[in-house]
C-alpha positions in Angstrom: 100.7 109.7 99.2 98.7 112.3 101.1 97.5 115.6 99.6 95.9 118.7 101.2 93.4 120.3 98.8 92.5 123.9 99.7 89.7 125.1 97.4 86.6 127.0 98.5 84.5 126.2 95.3 82.8 123.0 96.6 82.0 121.6 93.1 85.6 122.0 91.9 87.0 120.7 95.2 84.9 117.5 94.8 86.1 117.0 91.1 89.7 117.4 92.1 89.2 115.2 95.2 87.7 112.3 93.1 90.4 112.6 90.5 93.2 112.3 93.0 91.5 109.5 95.0 91.2 107.6 91.7 95.0 107.8 91.4 95.4 106.3 94.9 96.1 109.5 96.7 94.7 110.1 100.2 93.1 113.6 100.1 92.1 115.9 102.9 90.2 119.1 102.2 90.1 122.7 103.6 87.7 125.4 102.4 89.3 128.6 103.8 92.8 129.9 104.6 92.5 129.5 108.4 91.5 125.9 108.2 94.4 125.3 105.7 97.0 126.8 108.1 95.7 124.7 111.0 96.1 121.5 108.9 99.5 122.5 107.5 100.8 123.2 111.0 99.3 120.0 112.6 99.5 117.4 109.9 102.0 116.2 107.4 101.4 116.1 103.6 103.3 115.1 100.5 101.8 118.0 98.5 99.4 120.9 98.9 97.0 122.2 96.2 96.3 125.8 97.2 93.8 128.2 95.7 94.7 131.9 96.0 91.3 133.5 96.4 90.2 132.0 99.7 87.9 133.2 102.5 89.4 134.3 105.9 93.1 134.1 104.8 94.2 134.3 101.2 96.4 131.7 99.5 99.2 134.2 99.5 99.0 134.5 103.3 98.8 130.8 103.7 101.8 130.1 101.5 103.9 132.9 103.1 103.2 131.8 106.6 103.8 128.1 105.8 107.2 128.9 104.3 108.2 131.3 107.1 107.5 128.5 109.6 109.7 126.0 107.8 107.1 124.0 105.9 108.8 122.6 102.8 105.9 120.6 101.4 105.5 121.1 97.6 102.7 123.6 96.8 100.7 123.8 93.6 98.9 127.2 93.3 95.4 127.3 91.8 93.9 130.6 90.8 91.7 132.5 88.4 94.4 135.2 88.3 96.4 134.6 85.2 98.6 137.7 85.0 102.3 137.2 84.8 102.8 139.3 87.9 100.6 136.9 89.9 102.5 133.8 88.7 105.8 135.5 89.6 104.5 136.5 93.0 103.4 133.0 93.7 106.7 131.5 92.7 108.6 134.1 94.7 106.5 133.5 97.8 107.5 129.8 97.7 105.1 128.0 95.4 106.6 125.1 93.4 104.2 125.2 90.5 101.2 127.3 89.2 98.0 126.4 87.4 95.5 129.0 86.1 91.8 128.3 86.0 90.2 126.9 84.0 92.4 123.8 83.8 92.2 120.2 82.8 91.9 117.9 85.8 94.3 115.5 84.2 97.0 118.1 84.0 96.5 119.0 87.6 96.9 115.3 88.7 100.1 115.0 86.5 101.6 118.2 88.0 100.9 117.0 91.6 102.5 113.6 90.7 105.5 115.4 89.3 105.9 117.6 92.3 105.9 114.6 94.7 108.4 112.7 92.5 110.8 115.6 92.5 110.5 116.2 96.3 110.9 112.6 97.4 114.6 111.5 97.6 114.9 107.9 96.8 117.8 105.7 95.9 116.0 104.6 92.7 115.4 106.1 89.3 112.3 106.3 87.2 109.8 106.0 90.1 111.0 102.6 91.1 111.2 101.5 94.8 113.0 98.3 95.5 113.4 96.1 98.6 115.3 92.9 98.2 113.4 91.1 95.3 110.4 93.4 95.6 109.9 96.2 93.1 107.2 98.9 93.2 106.6 101.2 90.2 105.2 104.4 91.8 104.1 105.8 88.4 102.3 102.7 87.1 101.3 101.6 90.6 102.4 98.1 90.0 104.0 95.7 92.5 106.2 92.7 91.7 108.2 90.2 93.8 110.5 88.2 91.7 108.6 87.3 88.5 105.2 87.5 90.2 102.9 90.5 89.7 101.0 91.2 92.9 97.4 92.6 93.0 96.9 94.9 96.0 94.0 96.9 97.2 94.3 100.7 97.3 95.1 100.8 101.0 97.5 97.9 100.8 99.4 99.6 98.1 99.5 102.9 100.0 100.8 101.2 103.1 103.5 99.4 101.1 104.6 102.5 99.2 104.8 104.5 102.5 106.9 101.8 104.2 109.2 101.6 101.2 109.8 105.4 101.1 110.8 105.0 104.8 112.5 101.6 104.5 114.8 100.8 107.4 112.8 103.1 109.7 110.1 102.0 112.2 106.8 103.5 111.2 104.2 103.6 113.9 100.5 102.6 113.6 99.6 106.2 114.4 101.8 107.5 111.6 100.1 105.2 109.1 96.7 106.3 110.3 97.6 110.0 110.0 99.2 109.8 106.6 97.0 107.3 104.8 93.5 107.9 106.0 91.5 110.9 105.0 88.9 112.8 107.0 85.9 111.2 105.3 87.0 107.6 106.0 86.0 105.7 109.1 88.9 104.0 110.9 88.0 101.1 113.2 90.4 100.0 115.8 92.0 97.0 114.1 92.1 98.3 110.6 95.9 98.7 110.3 96.5 95.2 111.6 94.0 93.7 109.2 95.5 95.5 106.2 99.0 94.5 107.2 98.0 90.9 107.6 96.5 90.8 104.1 99.5 92.7 102.6 102.0 90.3 104.1 100.1 87.3 102.9 100.1 88.6 99.3 103.8 89.7 99.4 105.2 86.6 101.1 103.3 84.0 99.1 105.8 81.3 98.0 108.6 83.2 99.8 110.3 82.2 103.1 111.3 85.7 104.0 108.8 88.4 105.1 109.8 91.9 104.0 107.6 93.7 106.6 108.6 93.1 110.2 106.6 94.1 113.3 108.6 95.8 116.0 106.6 95.0 119.1 105.2 98.0 120.8 106.6 100.4 118.2 105.3 99.7 114.7 106.4 98.3 111.4 109.6 98.3 109.3 110.4 97.4 105.7 113.5 95.2 106.1 115.4 95.2 102.8 118.9 94.0 103.9 
């Protein structure tokens, strides 16, 4: 899952970034309102963490413009403003949740996870994604195929989870790169193919059927039928 973190306090931004990455999120950062709007209009995210008191454009302006242009991404507001009027204004402008500073990083992570769970429409309950005999618990971050527990790297897990959320759809290499790799990570030319090869090897061990199919010239599809 990919999160945009908009926070101009660099130390706090780094703490939040590290906490989210530890929970297997891909995180991109912005430090002012103009940069935030550029990213929101040009990239896709599963959630946005948005500070209100930002340079150039305030969080209020960012949120208002995003909603007016049709952006439906869940937004968690962060602010030192704790008055009831500010919380009401944020929610009325289109925020999905609100967290006043200072806060516990663990609570922030839990709230972001809850926002994403509520926003993603799946056919499963309790955070479970299934494809044939494969089961992924998106809360515990565990992967099973049949009775076998499969150990995946961070990127392998993120690729699999994304394909499962879009099962039956062809996902291009460019989409995977955009959604799962943050700004601070280098991306060499064959990285997707390498991760996909390792992922398939782990998933398909002792199984005749491969669940991830390559559509030549287009991308990859999770075939669950």
